[in-house]
C-alpha positions, 0 to 999 in steps of 0.5 A: 500500499502506498500513500501520496501526498500530492504537490497541491499548490503547484497542480492548482495553479497550472490550472488557474493559469489557463483562465480564459472565462469570466463568471461574475455574480449579478443577482439571485432569486430568493424562493425562501425555501431552505433545504425544501428544494424550492428551485431544482431544474429550470428553463428560459424563455427568451420571449418574455425573458423569464424563468420556468423552475421547478419547485419541489416543496410546492410541487408547481413551476414557478415563473420568475421573470429576469427581465432585469437579471439583478433583480429577479421577481416572482410571477406567478405559478403553474399549479400541477396538483392536477396532474400528479405530486409535482414536476420533477423536471421541466424543459421548453422548447419553441414555446412550449413548456413541457414538464415531467410530473410523478404521479401521487404514488410515485411507483404509478406512471408519470405523466409528461404535461405540455403548457404555452408560455403562459401556463395554459394547459395543451395536452398530457400523455402518460409516460413511465414511472417517476420521470426523473428528467426531460427534454427536447430532442435538437430538432424539437420532435420529440419530448423524451423523459427518463423514468427512474422506476425506483422502489418503495423503501420497502421494496415491495413494489419497484417498477421498471426503469424506462424511457419515453419518446413522445413525437410532437411533430404535430404540434404539442397541443395536439399530442395523445396518447398513441404519440408516446413510445416508452422503452423499457430493458424486459429483453434484458432479463434473458440477454447476457450483460456486461457483469460491471453493470451493478445489478443489485437492487433489493440484493439481487431480488429485482429483475434487470429491467426492474434494477436499471433505473434511467436518470439522465438523456442526452441526444446528439445534434442530428437527433438521431441517437439518445444517451441514457444514464443509469446512475446507480447502475453505473452504465449508459444505454443507447437508443436509435430515435429512427425507430425507438429501440435501445440498441446497447447497454454499455457498462462506465466501468470504474475510476483506479484510485491507485493513480496519481492522476485520480487521488482523493482526499478520503477523510473527514477525521484528519483536519487537514487536506490530505489528496492521496492515492490508495490500491484497490480502491476504485470509484464508480463514475455514476453520472447525474446530468450528461450533455452530448456535442460533436468534434470532427464529425463524432458525437461525444457524451459529457457527464458529472460524476455525481455518484448514487447509492441504494439506501432504503428501509428494506436494503442498503448498500452504503458501508464506510470502510471500517466496519468491513472485512478486508482481505489481508492479502489486498489490503495487508495494513488494514488496521492502520487504513481503516482508522478514521483519519485515513480512509476508514470513514470513507463511504463504499458499496458492499454490492461489490469488492469481494470477489471471491465470495469469501466474506471479506473485500478485495477491492473497496468501490466509492460512490461517484467519480469527483470529476466530470468525464467525456466519453465517446458514442460507444461509452468508451472513457477519451477523458476524465478531470481526474483530482481537478476538482480537489485540488483546485480547491484545496489551493484556492479555497483552503479553508473551505475544502470539500464543504458540505451544502447545508453548512458554511462552516464544514471543511473537510466535511464531504471527503469521506463521501463524494467530495465536491459532488458534480452534479449539474451541467451545462455543455455550449458549443459557441462560435467554433468553441465547446465549453462545459460548465459544471455545477458542484453539489456540495463545494457549490459554484461552477467549473468552467472547461474548454473541452472542444478537443476531447483529446486537449481539454483546458480549465478556464475559470471557476466562480461561486455566489456561495457566502463562506461567512454566512450563517447557512439559511433561506437568505443564502446564495449558491447552496446546493448547484442542481441545474445550469443553463446558458443563455447566449447574448442574443437571448438574453435580457441585457447584452451579456451572455448569461449562467443560470444555477439553481441551487436547491438547498439555498432555495435561489437561482444564481445569475452569472454574466460570463465573459470571454467567450469567443466573439460572434463573427460579424458576417453570416452564411449566405444561402447562393444556390439551391437544386431542389428537384433535378430531373431524377425519378424519386431519388432526388440524389443531385438536391443540394444547398450551397452556403457562401461566406461573403466576408475575408474572414473565416468563419466556424460554424460548428453547431449551425443547423439546417432547422427547415428545409432539412435536418442537418448540423455542421459537426464541431470544427467546420470552418469556412474559409472567406469567401469560401463555400460549404455545400450540403447534400442529399447525397453526398457520394452522388453529389461529389461523384457529379460535381467533383466537390465534397460535400455534408450530407442531410437525411435522406428522408429529407427532400426538398419540396418541389413546390417550395418551402422555407430553407432556414440556417440557424446557429447552435443557439436557435438564432437564424443566419439565413433563410430562403422561402424559394418556390417554383411559381411567381417570379421563381423560374420554374424550370428550376422544378424538375427541367435540370435547373439550379436556382443561383442567387445572382448578387450574394448582397441582395436579398436573397428572398427576393425571387428576382434576385434568383436565376436559373444556373447557366453553367452546363455540367455534362451530367445528362438525367432522363435526357435532360442536362443538369445546369448547376454551379456549386462552389462558386459564385454564380454568374447569371444572365442579365446583361446590362445596356453598357456592357461590352459583348465579346461574341463570334457571331451576330443576330440580326434583325435586332431588334426584331418586330415580329420575333423571328432571328437569324444568327450569323453563324450556326449556334449551339447553346440556348436563348433566356429572358432576362431573368434568367429562364430558358426560352429556346433551345439552339443545337447547331442551328442558325434560326430562332423563332421568339414570336411567342414570347413577351416583349423584352430583352433577351440573350443567346449563349453558346456552349462556349460562353459567348453572349449576344443581347437582343430585343424582342 
């Protein structure tokens, strides 16, 4: 056994040296409830600058005005008594408030209840037992709940843990029970699962499906995959949202506290900070909050590794190390270790560690990992913050190290049980960087990290509005962070980014300004070309949309997404050079084979409408960057609807919602589909047909008579090309011909363009 005291000041100072982001507390909402979970989960309404906060003391959702975030004001409450025993969670998107409501009998099925922004009831549907967390999918089409399904305290009734998926694509007010799919784990009752997944409830009397207890959900940026933590089980489930099936159940493994990077302070009775390592001691990650983000085209999951135990009247897994019999081979110095001043008071599980079933413990497993982690989409660990949190507080808050959240004079109180206890989490992708905010339930406050590249994570800052000099009571701030929400400056009531942190013990909501994040790009992307109906039968594989960067500066569009027309989110690390292009296509392989240009690929089910629709590009916070409402009628050239042409924007500085600024592409690609040639110009500024009266025309042929009175024209030599109206509509083909008849066309200006690019202006 080795015990290592690490050089705390050096490690902590190295972390602080990277700080770039500043969190400044500017206001606090005080509910007046202390230790009553009066502020737990919060959702933000950017329309009215209001918060929707679950109140565990009343069971209601409180509405709070933060028009002046320095002085939040209670507005009203949504009474949930008609729907169950109260809200466990709340989420908000597109003007709809969704509440996860527990049944009056917690072991019965709960509900999702929908309201508008005024708190007016819209709809209610039944989900699984004890819905503990609720969220909207990024595309807004679904609402998901993690239904924990905990047993009663006597373990007489243990409902199934489950995940409910509510299809709201038809509008929240129209949701009915048939729109709900609830997934459980009954299939795993007879399937082999990883033995590292903790199935142990009620001394193993519960089935796998009863024992698995979903805690939190994250959804990938493309809304195709959900990741669900089972906190007590130390496991992660993966769900395919295209067909609502559970595709994987993954053990998250254990943190080795014998490694120097994973040291911890394990005693609350030694009266010092003692961050050390111990052989055969492991931490169970057991995440609470998780979030998903993208980097270089891959999805990653961030977790706040809180830890949790089962502690019921009928069964408890908690025990202190000093009360266990330790294997003498694994722990030759057991007597010394089990002293209160070493690890004797460390709380561990009795459900694991007796590897040979001989009645003594060969390994010890503590609850939580005192860290945050990053996992890949398969559940493999790619980063863990190690002992960063405890090292930071040892250096910067030595008199408040590992404090409890109910007492401002509680130095070292939580060292024996989960330490700072990371629980809350917010992850934002902001102008090319991904930032994680981790709330510490016991210590209080928020740690900030740049996690853009999971292989190069960087600590940025820590902030708290907790006042350790004050007696902890209903006037306190910052005690017990439970939830975090980021408000970007564009949605903020003031000209600042805001961070909202709910604190369930102090019953308060802390409001911080966030400074030092990357600046927003000055020049938005512009939609400049649309191929919405190539001349294909059914497949539409040549459909694409072109985006152009009209500035000279590189723009990072990580997290930008198309939310109308089709669904696509640009992965982390997507940049567009100054005056550069990016293409999103229906089929990236077909597109590249046809045009020789790489493209991103949207969902194959999202064909553009042949009769016109909105195409909307938004940034990662939902702010509209650009939109085009194209059509196949009116002033829009109708030939783009199936005759082989894309639409091109003639002037990138012009209003791209004005059809007069769009024309048909005039670049022949040589691609023949269904006897029609495709005309398109992706990845380049498109030239339109308009020929000004003062323009010099370079040509090798002439047209006469010009102007013509009756619409009959002849060229001086045989021409292969086409005749276009001044708005770019092709009105006639010329195939090695000299004569043309435009007598059926209205009077006006036309142009003849040969396949060589020569142009002649003529007047009808």
